[in-house]
N, C-alpha and C positions, 0 to 999 in steps of 0.2 A: 504494499497498498504504502509506503513511503517512499517508495522507487518511483511509482505512479506517479504522485505529485512534484517527486522533482524533474522528471521530466516533462510533467505538463505546465510549471510554473517555466521554465529552459524554453520552451516554445510559445509560452504565450512571451519572456522577453526580449526572442528573436525575433516574433512579428513587432513588437512596441517600436523596436532601435531600427525596424528593414523603412516604417514608414518614411514616405518625403513629406519633408514639408509643405511643398507645394508642384503642382501640376504643372504642363506646358502644351499650349497648342495652336496651331493643328499639331499632330505627331508628324507628316508628312506633306509639302509641299512638290510638286513637280514641274516645269516649266521645259517645254521647248527651245533651243537653242536660237536665234536670230540676232544673226552679225552685230555689235554697238549699240541693243536695246536694254533700255531701264526699266525695270520694274520696282513697284514697292511691292511690302508683303507684311500685315501686318502679325504679331507675338502674342497670343496673349498667355499673361500668367497666372495661377489660382493660386490663392494662400488656404488652401484645405485644411490646414490645420489652427487658421485662426490664430496666430500669434504674430509677433513684431519679427522680423523678416527682413536682413539686407541682403541683395542679391545682386553679383557682376553680370552681366548679360559677357558673352563671346563670340568672334564663329570660328571655327576650326576647320581648318584645309585637310587632317592629317590621310582622310582616304581618297586622297586624289594619285593619280599617276605622275611620275616627274614631270611629264609635257605636261597634263594635263593643270598641276600646280601652278607649273610657272606662266600659264593662260588665265588662270581665272584668281591667282593670289590678288588680295587687298580686293577683289570683286564686290563684294558685300559690306556696306557698311550702316551699323547700329546706330538710330538718333540718341540711344541713351546707353551709359556705360552702367549706371551704376538704377537700380529700384528697390527703394522699403517701402515695405509692407508692415503697417500697423495690424493690431491685432481686429479689426474691424472692417479692413481693407479687405474686400474680397477677389476682384479681379483686379490686373492692370496690363497695359499694352505695350509694346515698344515696335519701332517699324526697323524692317531691314531695307535698305534699299540693295539692288544688283544693277550693276553696270556690267552687259556682256562685253569682252572683247570681239575683233574684228573676225578672230576663227578661234579654234580649240582642236584637242583630237576626236575624231568620233566615238560615242557610247555615251556611258551614263556617268554621272560624276557627281559625287557624293559630299558634300560639306555639312558642315553640324553646324546649328544657331541652338544658343544654348543659354541656361543661365546657373550657377551656382551660389550656394551661400557661401557669404564673404568671411572670412577667417578669422578669429577673434583672438587677438594677442594673447597668450598665454593659457590658452584653452586647445589641449590635446583630443582631438577626435575624429570623424570624419565630416564632409560637408556632404551636403546636399546638392544633387546636380539633374539637369534632365535638360534634353537637345530634341528640336527638329529637325529632320533629317531633309535638306536643300538636295534636290535630284535636276540638273540641268542635263538635258537630254540631248542629243545631236546623233541626225543619223540612223536613232532605234527609237520605237515608238513603245510600250509600257512593257518593260522586260522584268524578269526576276533582277532585286539586287544581285543574287548571287552568278549569275548568267550574265548579265550587263558587265560587272564585274572583271568578270572570265575574258567575256570579249574584248574591252580596253585596255589589260594587261597581253596577250595573247598578240593583240596589234605595235605593243611595246616592246618586244621579244624579236630580235634581227632573226 
């Protein structure tokens, strides 16, 4: 009986610590490549824990091939770098503006736009983060991410 209680308590603690303090939406944005075009997209953050949270926004180009990174690096600008929620704030939004270059390699290009809880000085622990997948498609319609990445990487290999 004690063993079952201990396991139940352990599971409850793991569930409590795995909940994100905020959510982000939409989960995915897709756009077809149009040379030199500019588009604005609204990203919304939701304070689902109803607590004071200070978030830092970011753009991550980690999932691009070297050729795509060279073409798309710094193509997305966020209008907010920090967003502060009070316990009474339900949601807040920021804008991501993407300006596409005149050419990019063919394939699916996966850029991440996200927010992470600001680090608190002197406090050790994990910071909650969530991301939107921003997919730029060129020469493909709607491929699964896995098959599209395979196509992109195969084209990069001589």
